[in-house]
Every structure is written in structure tokens, then in C-alpha cells.
N, C-alpha and C positions, 0 to 999 in steps of 0.2 A: 270670425275674429275671436281669438281666445279672450276669456274674461280676465280682468285684473284680479290677481290673487291678494288677499289680505293676510296679514300675519297675526294680528291681535283683534279680537272682537270689539265692536262698538257696543256700548250699553244702549239698548233700544227701549224707550219708555213710550208705549202706546197710550192713547188718550181717549177722548170722548167726542161724540156727536159728529158734526160735519167734518171737523178736522181729522177724525178717525177714518172717515170714508176717503178723504183726500190722501191720507197717509198710505193706505194700501195701494191706491192708484199710482202715487209717486214711485213707490218701490217697484211696482210691477212694470210700469212703462218707462221709467227714466233711469233706474239704478240697476236692477237685477239683470237686464240684457247685457250690461257692460262690466259689472263687478260681481265677483263671487262673494256675495255679501255674507259676512260673518257678524252676528250680533248675539249678545246675551239679552234675551227678551223678557220684559216685564210689562204686564198688562195693568196700566194705571187707570183704566176705565173705572168709573165711579162704582159700578156694581161689584167689580172684583176687589177694589179697595175696601168696600164694606164687608165682603165675604172674608177678607183676610184681616179684618180689624186694622186696616191701614199698614199692616206689616210689609206689604209689597212695596209701598213707597219707601220705607226705610231700607228695604233690601236693595232697591234700585240705586239709592244714593250710596250705599256701601259698595255696591258693584262698581260705581263710578270711581270711588276711591281706589279700587283695585285695578281697573283697566285704564283709567285716565281720561277717557273721552266718552261722552254720552250724547244722544240726540233724543229730544223729548217732544212729543205731540202735546197740543193744548189739552188741558184737563179742567173739569168742573170743580169749583170750590162750592160745596153745597150751602144753600141757605134753607130756611124753613120750608119753602115751597118745594125745593129739591128733595128734602128729606121725605116729604109726603109722596112726591112723584115717583121716587125710586124705592120707597119703603125701607129707608136706611135705618140702621141701628142707632145712629147718632149723627149730629151735624159735624162731620169730619173737618179738620182744619185744612187750609190750603196745602195741596201737595207740593207746590213750589216752595212754600214757606218751610215745610219739613225738609225738603231736599237741600235748600239753601242753609238751613241751620246745621246740617251735617257737613256740608262741603265748605261753608263759610265763603269768603271771597267777595267778589264784586261782579255785578251784572253790567255789561256794556251793551248799549242799544243804539243803533244808528240806522237812519232811513236808507232805503234803496232808491236811488234817484233814477228817473226815467225821462228821456228826451221827449219833449212835447207836453210835459206836465209841470207847470210852474208852481212853486210854493205859494200858498195863500198869503204868506208874509212876503211882500214884494222885495224886501231888502235881502232876503236869504239867498245866497249864491253858492254856499258850500254846506255839506252835511253838518248837523249838530249831533254829537254823541252824548247820550245820557249815561253817566256812570252811577249806577244804583247800588247802594249798600245792600248786601244780601242777607243780613242777619237782624233779628230782633224787631223792636218797635211793636206795632199792632199785630204783626204776623206771629209773634210768640207771646201774645198778651194773656192776661188773666182778667176775666170780667164777670160781673154779677149784676143781677137786678136787686135793687134795694127795696124791700117790701114796705118800709115805713120809717118813722123817726128813729134816729140813732146817730152815733158818731163813727166816722170812717177815719182810719189812721194808716199811714205807712209804717210797717214794723219790720226791722231787720234784726235777726238774731245771729250774732257772730259765732264763729267756731268755738270761741271761749265762753259762749253762753250769754254774753252781754247783749242787751237790746238797745237799739236806737229807734225812737218813736217820733213821728211827725204827724200832726193833724192834717187831714185832707179837707173834711167838710162836716158840719153838723147838719144832718138831714132833718128837715121838719116834716117830710112826707116822702112818698115813694120816689125813686129815681134810679139811676144807673151808675156803675162804678167800673173803672178800668185801670189795670196796672200794666205798665210796660217796662222793659229793661233793655240794656245793652251791655257789652263787654269792652273793656279797654283793649283787649287783645284783638277783637274783631274790628274795632274802629281803626286800630293801628294797621291791620292787614288791608283794610279798605283804603287807607291813606297811601300806603306803599303802592298798591295796585294802580291807583289813580295817577300818582306821580310817575311811575314807570311807564304807564300807557301813554301819558302825555309826551314823555321823552321819545317813546318809540315812534310816534306819528308826528312829532314836532308841531303840536297844537297847544294853545293856551288852555290852562285848567282853571275853571271856576269852582268854588265850593260855596254852597249856600244852605243855611238853616235859619232859625228864628231865635237866636240867642238873647235878643232883647226881651223876649217874653219867657222863654225857657232858659232861665239863667243858670241852671245846673246841668240839665240833661243835654240840651243842644249846645250849650257852651263847652261841654266836655269834648264834643266832636270838633268844635272850632279850635280849642287849645291843642288837641292831639295833632290835628293837621298842621297847625302853625309850628309846633315844636319839631315835627318830623321834617317839614320843609326847610326850616332854618338849619337843622343839623345835618340832613342827608342829601338835599336836592337843590338848594338855592344856587350853588355854584354851577351845577349842571344845567339848570334852567337858564341862567344868565349866559352861559356859553352857547346854548342852543338858540338863544334869542327868543325864548318863549316866556310867558308870564304865568304866575300863580297868584290868585287873589281870593280873599273871602268876602262875601257880601251877604246881606239879608236876602231871604228867598223872594220876598216881594220885589226887592230891587233887582234881583237876577231875572225875574220875569220881564220887568220893564227893559232891562239891558238886552235880553235875548231877542226881543221883538225888534229892537233897533239895530241889531248886529247884522253882519254879513254871513254869519255862521262860521264853520271851520273851527269850532271850539269844543272842548269837553266840559260838560256841566255835571259836576258831582252832586248827588242828592242823597239824603237819608232814604230808607227803604220805601215808605209810602209815597214820599214826595217824588221819588224816581218813577214809581208806578204811574202816577198821574201825569207827570211831565213828559214821560216817554210817549204816552198816548197823545198828548197835545202836539208834540213835535212830529210824530208820525202822521197825524191827521193834517197838520198844516203843510207837510211836504207832499201829501197826496192821499194816503190810505193807511189805516191801521194794519192792513195786510202787507205793507211794504216796510216793515221794521224788523231788522235782525236783532238777535239777542243771544249773548253768550255769557255764561257764568264762569268766571276765572277764579279758581281756588288758589289760596296762597301756597298750597303744596303742589301746584302744577296740574290739577285736574280741570277739565273743560266740559261744560254742558251747554249744548246748542238747542235753541228752540225758537219758535215764532213768538213775537211779543203780544199777539192778540189772543182772543178767547176761542171758544169752541164753535162759534157761529151757529147758535141755537136756532135762530129763526129759519135759516136755510135748512137745518137738519129736519125740522118739522115738515118743511115742504118736501124734502127728500123722502121722508117716511110715507108721504102721500103719493109717491111715484113721480113727483115733478122734478124736472131738470133744474139745477141751480147754476148761477154764474158766480161761484165762490172763488175768490182770488187765492191761489195756492202758492204764490211766489215766496212769501216769508217762510213757509214750511219747506219748500224746496231748498231755500238758502240755509235752513237749519241742517238739512242733510248734507249739502255741499260743504258747509263749514265744518261739520263733524268729520266728513270723509277727508277733507284737506288736512285737518289737524291730525287725524289718524295716520295719514300718509307722511306728514312731517315727523311725527314721533317715531314711526316705524321705518323711516328712510325708504319710502315708496314714492318716488317722484311721479310715477305713472298714475297713482291714485290722486295725488295733488293736481296733476294736469287734468284728470277727469273732472274733478270738482270745478276747476276753472272753465272747462268746456261746457259743463252743465249750466253754470251761471250765464255764460255767454249765449248759450242757446235760448235761455229765458229772455235775456235782453234783446236778442235778435228777433224773437217772436213779437215782443211788444213794439219794438221799433218798426216792424213791418206792418203795424196797425192792428194786429190780432191781440185782443185782451178781454178780460172779464169786465163786467158792467161797472164796477166801482171805478176802474181806471178810465173806461170809455166816457163816463160822464165828465171827466176832468180833462180829457185829451184834447189838445189844440189842433189836431189834424183829423184826417179821415180814419175812423176807427171801425173795426169789425167786431161787434160784441159776440162772444161765444160762451158756451157753457164751460164749466170747470174741466170736464173730461175732454172736450174739444180743444181747450187751451193746452192741456197736457199732451194730447196727440200732436199738436202743432210744435210744441217744444221738442217732442221725441223725433219729429221729422227733421229738425234742424241740428239735432245733437251730433250725428256722425260727422257733419261738415264743420262744426264749430271748432275754430282753431284759436 
């Protein structure tokens, strides 16, 4: 059978550890036999990021601006232990943070539901989508260790040279200090993306911060969302029979636990990071959460919402087989291929992405799954290794309709 021909490359961002191993297997077993895969390749593995002084990460984001669609493997954000382990030049910032700062936009994360695995929260009947702001906050922070007594201030120097100063704290001894920022333009893009996404899937939109404590920073988010909703979207929401409301994030947590799901929960950058992991785990597994970054200029970056599965990678290095769940990484590829097909008017590529996802679901529904799912499955499960699972999906792929 002739392979599906692509017109425009995907931007391919390879990553680290166990997800890097799965990445190669997914391409070899599930994609390349059916698609004449065209990608512009960037190695975002930690060693190569260090060798290029992280320029490769910037280059991959700029390539996404050029080509419009990217697919990304999970990557390591190094801490002090990783700096020593890999002999790094410095403690590089999150590659996701760097990419999101260049692309801007919003990350939408939603769980992949499986028959036979009930959510931990018994009231949840429908998926919950986390809409995560993709710019600023602690991912673009500036921080320092305070060596001893002294005064810390916020200082802003305007283009006209005028200064605005505000005291932060009078240190009596050592401590730590952090500065974060955001942009009205980015918050505005975030709001529009959330409102438009809610209208596209006809679901209620919640937005939550902590403006009672953060009376300037978080309140700015609240105000911008409220103004844009009233001026641009209120009539459309009412016509669609869906609701937008703002609430405090602690109230949102209580509400979401009592809800039936089927809502979009918009969060600031770090809040979205944490809450998406909570939602994914409560629905079944961190390896069952899709993630797509939608740029306001129409670029898309697909990835799995989980990390590099370090513990399994160390076992792999010892020659042991692991039962690592590759589903979210497969869905990153299928999402990117579907979007590439949509943008390039290639219905056969879109149909292949649908078949690939169906083959995954058919495999799990037949009782074949990795250990993380088998522990939760309510029927008879056959626990297999990662590669055995991929072979099982490959066997079902030609027949998936």
C-alpha cells in the first residue's frame, strides 16, 4: 500500500529518557509504515540543549512559527542533581517555558477516557479540559538567594527614565527572592483562546485565580477576562446556552470535585501545570492526558502532558523491559498529523490520525494494556511491556476504521 504523502513538514522536537525511547518506537512501528513522514528535526535532549547553549530550543520554536505544527517529546527541566548528573554548563530553564514564551498562546489539556477505568472522583462523567496560560509567571521568573540583612524593592524604570519603587521586604537575615511578570497582550490572547475554544466545543468555561490575595497581579487576569467576555463573547455564550464565570481557585477545586465534568477550567501557568496532573491522575493516569499549545497566530504544538519517566529509563539502561504507557505520546503524534492534514487539505492524513487513535483504543478495550492501566482496569487485563503494547496497536492499525 502506498504511503500517505505529506506536503509540509512537521516540526519534530525529540526529548529525553524513556519517552525518547518510546518516541523512536512509535515512529518506527506506527507511523513510518503508513506515512512518508516529513519533519524538520530538533534534538531537545538535555545534552544537546547544553551543547548548543539552549539555542536548539529557540530554533525549534521559531521553526514552529514557520511551519505551523509541531510535535514534542517530553524533556528534562534540570535541577541541581541533573546539572551534576549530565555535567551541564548551567541549570537551563524549562524548554517548554522557552517554547511557550516564543509561541505565546494557551495549552489545552484533556484526559483520554478508557472503558473499564472509572475516574477516582465518582461524580465525573465527562472529560475536564484544563486551559493553561502558556506565558510568564514562574516560568519566566528572576530569582536570587539573599545572603543577609538588607532591603528588597520592586523597581520599574520607564522608557522616559522615571522610576517606580515599591518595597518588598526588609530582610533581617538570609532568605530567597523571586520576581515574576506577565503581559496584558498575552493575557488577552489567553482569554480569547479560552472563550473561542469553549464556543467551539459548547462547554462552560471557568476561570480561577486568587485575586483576594494577589490584588494586582491576579486581579489583572480577572479584569481582562471579564472585560473581554462582556464586550466580545457574552451574547455568543448566551446564544450557545453555555456559561462563563470567575471564581477563586480554591473554590474552583471544590466545585470541580462535585461536578460531572464536561467543563473547561482556565488557569494561570503554574496552576494549570498542577491541576492538569490532578485531573489526569483522577481520570486514570498521567500518561492519559493530551496537550496542545494553541498560538494566537495559528500555530499548534502537540505533546504528552507527562514527564520523561525517569525511573523506567534507569531500568531500561539496566536492560530491563518496562511497562511504560505510550498512549499520550501516540496521541501527540496523531494530533499533530491530524492538524497538518487539516492545514494542508490532506484528508487521508487526517483519517490516518483517526485510525491510529482508534487502534490504540481497540487495543486497550481488548484488555491489552500497560501496568499503570491494568492496576485500575475493572475487567480482565493482560499486562504487557511498552513495546508489546505498540506491536498490539500496530496489529490493529490496518483494520481500524
